[in-house]
C-alpha positions as CSV (number, residue, x, y, z in Angstrom):
1,M,0.1,-0.5,0.3
2,K,1.5,3.5,-0.3
3,K,1.2,6.2,2.2
4,Y,0.0,9.4,0.6
5,G,0.6,13.3,1.9
6,E,3.3,12.1,3.9
7,G,5.8,12.5,1.5
8,F,8.8,10.4,3.0
9,A,7.1,7.1,1.7
10,I,7.2,5.1,-1.7
11,L,7.0,1.2,-0.6
12,S,5.0,0.1,2.3
13,I,5.2,-3.3,2.3
14,Q,2.8,-5.5,4.6
15,F,4.5,-7.8,6.9
16,S,3.5,-10.5,9.3
17,G,0.7,-7.6,11.0
18,F,3.8,-4.4,11.1
19,M,4.1,-2.0,8.1
20,H,7.9,-1.7,7.1
21,V,8.2,2.3,5.0
22,E,10.9,1.6,3.2
23,P,12.5,6.0,2.8
24,L,12.6,8.1,0.2
25,W,16.6,9.3,1.0
26,I,17.4,6.0,0.2
27,W,16.9,5.4,-3.4
28,Y,18.5,9.2,-3.9
29,I,21.6,7.8,-1.8
30,L,21.6,4.4,-4.9
31,G,20.9,6.6,-7.5
32,F,23.4,9.3,-6.8
33,S,26.0,7.0,-6.5
34,T,25.7,4.9,-9.6
35,I,26.0,7.6,-10.9
36,A,29.1,9.3,-9.6
37,A,30.3,5.6,-10.0
38,I,29.8,5.1,-14.0
39,T,31.0,9.5,-14.2
40,L,34.6,8.5,-12.4
41,L,35.1,5.2,-14.7
42,Y,33.9,7.3,-17.4
43,I,36.9,9.4,-17.3
44,I,39.3,7.0,-15.5
45,F,39.2,5.1,-19.4
46,V,37.5,7.2,-22.2
47,R,39.1,10.8,-21.2
48,I,42.9,10.4,-20.0
49,K,43.7,7.5,-22.6
50,K,45.6,9.3,-25.6
51,P,47.0,8.0,-29.0
52,P,51.0,8.2,-28.8
53,P,52.0,11.5,-31.8
54,F,54.1,11.6,-34.0
55,Y,56.3,13.2,-35.9
56,I,54.7,15.7,-38.6
57,Q,54.8,18.5,-41.1
58,C,52.4,21.1,-42.0
59,L,52.2,22.6,-44.7
60,Y,50.2,25.8,-44.0
61,C,52.9,26.8,-41.1
62,T,56.0,24.6,-42.0
63,Y,56.2,23.2,-38.4
64,R,58.4,19.8,-37.7
65,G,57.7,18.4,-34.8
66,L,55.2,16.5,-32.2
67,C,51.6,16.6,-33.5
68,E,48.5,17.2,-30.9
69,Y,45.1,15.7,-30.6
70,R,42.6,18.1,-30.7
71,L,38.4,16.4,-29.4
72,K,35.8,17.0,-32.4
73,G,32.7,19.2,-31.2
74,S,32.2,21.0,-28.1
75,L,33.7,20.9,-23.8
76,F,30.7,22.9,-23.1
77,L,27.7,21.0,-24.7
78,E,28.9,18.5,-23.0
79,L,29.1,20.2,-20.2
80,L,25.7,20.8,-20.6
81,L,23.8,17.2,-22.0
82,L,25.7,15.3,-19.4
83,I,23.0,17.0,-17.2
84,L,21.3,14.1,-18.6
85,F,23.2,12.3,-18.2
86,L,23.1,9.6,-21.1
87,P,23.0,12.2,-24.0
88,G,26.5,13.1,-21.9
89,I,27.8,10.2,-21.8
90,F,27.6,9.5,-25.5
91,Y,28.2,12.7,-26.6
92,G,31.6,12.3,-24.9
93,L,32.2,8.4,-26.5
94,W,31.9,10.1,-29.8
95,R,34.2,13.1,-28.4
96,C,36.4,10.7,-27.7
97,M,36.9,8.3,-30.6
98,N,36.9,11.0,-32.8
99,R,39.6,12.7,-32.2
100,E,42.4,14.6,-34.6
101,L,45.3,15.9,-34.8
102,V,46.6,19.0,-35.4
103,C,49.2,20.8,-35.5
104,P,50.8,22.0,-32.0
105,S,51.5,26.4,-33.4
106,C,48.9,27.5,-35.8
107,G,45.8,24.5,-35.5
108,S,45.7,23.3,-38.8
109,R,44.2,19.7,-39.7
110,D,47.0,19.7,-42.9
111,L,49.3,17.9,-42.3
112,I,51.6,15.6,-43.6
113,R,53.4,12.6,-41.4
114,M,57.7,11.9,-41.6
115,V,58.5,8.9,-41.5
């Protein structure tokens, strides 16, 4: 049976003559801890891992040296979507899987890989 109007109970179960009321704050703590654990795993396994850099030559500014990786998309949009949780996780995974090589000097994507 549900108790209406009390605000702290979401489930009432009848056990051999007495009523057990499960408080709503337990569900909040379980939900928050689950979201925090998934977000922490996301940060550890997806955001930190980067492919190794290699030597490039930029066609725009003639820079020669190690390349840099840049994430496609917007960090602001990712943080905004993380409020909605699931779309933010998918957008963040898409951003991390679609890194692009850029010149550290000018930011151009017109690069030649040097052997």
